N, C-alpha and C positions, 0 to 999 in steps of 0.2 A: 423759487429756484427755476432757472432755465433748464431745458431738457439736457443740456450739455454738462451738467453738474452730476458727479457720481453720487449714487444713492447713499453711500456711507457718510458723505458730508451732511446731507439732509438729516439722516438718522442721528448722527452725532449731535447736531444742533438741537433737535427735538428732545433728545435725552437730557440735555442741559436746560430745558425749559424755554427754548427760543421758539416762538411761533413761526412756523415755516409752511408755506404753501407751494407746491410744485406746479409747474405749468400744466401737467397732466391732470392734477386735482382740480384746477381751475377750468378745465376743458380747452386748454390752449396748447395741447401737446404738439400739434402741427401748424400752429398759427405763425404768421410772419412776425418778425421782430417788432415792427411798428405797432402791431396789434397787442403784443405782450406789453410793450412800453405804455401804451394807452391804458390798458387794464391796470397796470401798476400805478400809474399816475392817478387814475380815477379813484382808486381804492387806497391811495397814500401808502403804498408798499414800496420797499426797496427791491431792486432786481439784483440777484447774484447770478453771474454767468461765467463760464469759462470759454465761451465762444469768441474766437478772435475777431469775427466781423459783425458782432451784434450791433 
């Protein structure tokens, strides 16, 4: 989850058994978008964001 996603979305998914990692949990809370994208690619994760210019 990108930092622009409301915590309620993350919590709701986790309650339904979806494995979710936030950028903050990954140590990427203030990382640029390209670094987040590279982390997700390297770990075969999908990025969910509500950032208009990601």
